[in-house]
N, C-alpha and C positions, 0 to 999 in steps of 0.2 A: 124429777123435774131436774131441770138444770141451773145453775146460777152461773153470774159471771164475780169473778175474784179480777175487780182492778187493781194494780198495785203501783204505788208511785215510787219512780228510785230518781238517786239524783244522780246524773249524768256527770263525768270526769271523762278529760280530756289528756292524753299523753302528750307534753309538749318538749320531750325529752328525745331519748331513746330506751331500747330496752334494757339495756345496763343499768343506767341512773335515770328512772323515771320522775316526770315530774307531772306530779297531777292537778288539773286544773279543774274545777268546780266549773260547768257551762250549761248547766239549767239542771232541767228536770225529763224525766222518761217516764209514759207510762206503759204498763203491758197489761193485757189481759187475757185471761184461763177459764175459757167455759167448763163444767166439771158437775158432774151430781153434786146437787145441795145437799142431801143425807154424806156424803162421804166429805166436804169440807165441814159440815156440822159435827163431825165427831171427831175430829182432829185432833190431836192434844199437843201437838207441835204444826201447827199450821203457818206461825211466824219464822220457824226456825226454816221450815220448807221454802219458803217465800224466798227467806233471806238466799238459801244455796243456790235457788234455781235462777234468779235476778243477777246474782254474782257470775254464774254460771254462764250468761251472755257477754261477760267482758273477755278481752283479749287485750294483747300488748298497747294496743293504740286506745282503746275505748274500755272506762271502768264503769259499773253499776253499783249502786248500793241503795239496798230497803231501805225509804222513809215508812209509807205507812201502806193498808190496803183498806177496802172496805169491800162487801159483798152484795150484790143486786141478785134479789129475787126476784125480779121483775121490771122490765123494760121501764126506761126513763120515760116521764110523760114530758111531751115536747110542747113547750110554749109556742106563741106566736112572736116571733121578734119584733112586731109592730108595737107590742105591749111594753117593751123596753126602750125600743127607737124613743116613743113617746115620752118616756118619764127622762130618757137623755137630753132632749129634745129642750125639754122644760126646764135645766137646770140654768141655761143661760137667760131664762125671763126673770128668772129670781134673783132680787135684791141681795149683796150680799151682805 
C-alpha cells in the first residue's frame, strides 16, 4: 500500500550573487513523495533522508530547508466549503 509523505520546507531566495549570497526567507514550499508505506515505516533515518532530498532541490538562486513532515496513509476527506463559508459569514453578525 502506498502512502504520501508531505514535506514542508522553508523557501529562501538569494538576493545577491553566487559568490556572496544573501538568503532571504520568502515563505514555505510543500513537497510530496508517494512511496510504499512499509518502506517509510521501517526507515530509521527518515528525517535525515527528507532533509537531504529537500536540500538537493536547491540551487544558487533558491534554497529549501526541511521543517517538518507528515505521512498520509489515506486520502483526506474533502469537506464542503459551504460549511466554512457559513461560519465565516456569521463572524460579522456576532457582537465583539
